[in-house]
C-alpha positions in Angstrom: 48.2 -30.3 -22.7 50.8 -31.6 -20.3 50.6 -35.4 -20.0 52.0 -35.3 -16.5 49.2 -32.9 -15.4 46.0 -34.7 -14.2 42.8 -34.0 -16.1 39.6 -32.6 -14.6 38.0 -36.1 -14.4 41.1 -37.5 -12.6 40.9 -34.7 -10.0 37.2 -35.3 -9.5 37.7 -39.0 -9.1 40.5 -38.5 -6.6 38.5 -36.0 -4.6 35.5 -38.3 -4.6 37.6 -41.2 -3.3 39.2 -39.0 -0.6 35.8 -37.7 0.6 34.4 -41.3 0.5 37.3 -42.6 2.6 36.9 -39.7 5.2 33.2 -40.3 5.4 33.7 -44.0 5.9 36.3 -43.2 8.7 33.9 -40.8 10.4 30.9 -43.0 10.2 32.9 -45.9 11.4 33.7 -44.0 14.5 31.1 -44.6 17.2 31.7 -41.3 19.0 31.3 -39.3 15.8 28.0 -41.2 15.0 26.7 -40.6 18.5 27.6 -36.9 18.3 25.8 -36.5 14.9 22.8 -38.3 16.3 22.7 -36.0 19.4 22.9 -32.9 17.1 20.0 -34.1 15.0 17.9 -35.1 18.0 18.6 -31.8 19.7 17.7 -29.9 16.6 14.4 -31.8 16.2 13.6 -31.3 19.8 14.3 -27.6 19.5 12.2 -27.4 16.4 9.3 -29.2 18.1 9.5 -26.9 21.1 9.5 -23.8 18.9 6.5 -25.0 17.0 4.7 -25.7 20.3 5.5 -22.2 21.6 4.5 -20.6 18.3 1.1 -22.5 18.3 0.5 -21.4 21.9 1.3 -17.8 21.0 -1.0 -17.8 17.9 -3.8 -19.3 19.9 -3.5 -16.5 22.5 -3.6 -13.8 19.9 -7.0 -12.3 19.0 -6.8 -13.4 15.4 -9.9 -14.0 13.2 -10.5 -17.4 11.8 -10.8 -17.9 8.1 -14.6 -18.6 8.5 -14.9 -15.3 10.4 -13.2 -13.4 7.6 -15.4 -15.0 4.9 -18.5 -14.2 6.9 -17.4 -10.5 7.3 -16.6 -10.4 3.6 -20.0 -11.7 2.6 -21.7 -9.2 5.0 -19.6 -6.4 3.5 -20.7 -7.2 0.0 -24.3 -7.4 1.1 -24.1 -4.0 2.8 -22.5 -2.6 -0.4 -25.4 -3.8 -2.4 -27.9 -2.3 0.0 -26.1 1.0 0.0 -26.1 1.0 -3.8 -29.9 0.4 -3.8 -30.4 3.2 -1.3 -28.3 5.5 -3.5 -30.4 4.7 -6.5 -33.6 5.3 -4.6 -32.3 8.7 -3.3 -31.4 9.7 -6.9 -35.0 8.9 -8.0 -36.4 10.9 -5.1 -34.0 13.8 -5.9 -35.4 13.8 -9.4 -38.9 13.8 -8.2 -38.2 16.7 -5.8 -36.6 18.7 -8.6 -39.8 18.2 -10.7 -42.0 19.3 -7.8 -39.9 22.4 -7.1 -40.0 23.4 -10.8 -43.7 23.0 -10.8 -44.1 25.2 -7.7 -41.8 27.9 -9.2 -43.8 28.3 -12.4 -46.1 31.4 -12.3 -49.7 30.4 -11.9 -52.0 31.4 -14.7 -55.5 32.2 -13.8 -58.0 30.6 -16.0 -61.5 31.9 -16.2 -64.1 29.3 -16.0 -67.7 29.6 -16.7 -68.5 29.7 -13.0 -66.2 32.6 -12.4 -67.8 34.6 -15.3 -71.3 34.2 -13.8 -70.3 35.4 -10.4 -68.6 38.5 -11.7 -70.7 41.6 -11.3 -71.8 43.3 -14.4 -70.8 47.0 -14.3 -72.8 48.0 -17.4 
C-alpha cells in the first residue's frame, strides 16, 4: 500500500467534511432556505389538492361500501345453502318417482280371492 495514497476512511472523512461545509453554506443562505421552503410548501399543497380531487372522484363513483359487500356475501352464502337444500330434496323426490315408476311397470299378477271364486259360474 502506498503511504502517499489516502485510505478509504480518509476519503470518506474528507467527503463528509466537504458535504457538511456545502450544506452549511446553502442553509446559511436565506434565498436557498426560502426556495427549499417554497418547494416543500408547493409539494404539500399539490399533494393535498390531489387527495381532495381523488376523494371527490371516489365519492362520485358508484362503488359499494364494505358493509354492502359483506351483506351481499352473507346473502350469497344463505342462497347457496338454500339451493343445496332444494337440490337434496329434489334428489329425494327423484328417488321416490323412480320407485313409483318401477312399481307401475311391473306386470300385475291377478290373485284369485275367495270372493272371485264364488262369483265364477260353474260349467260342470
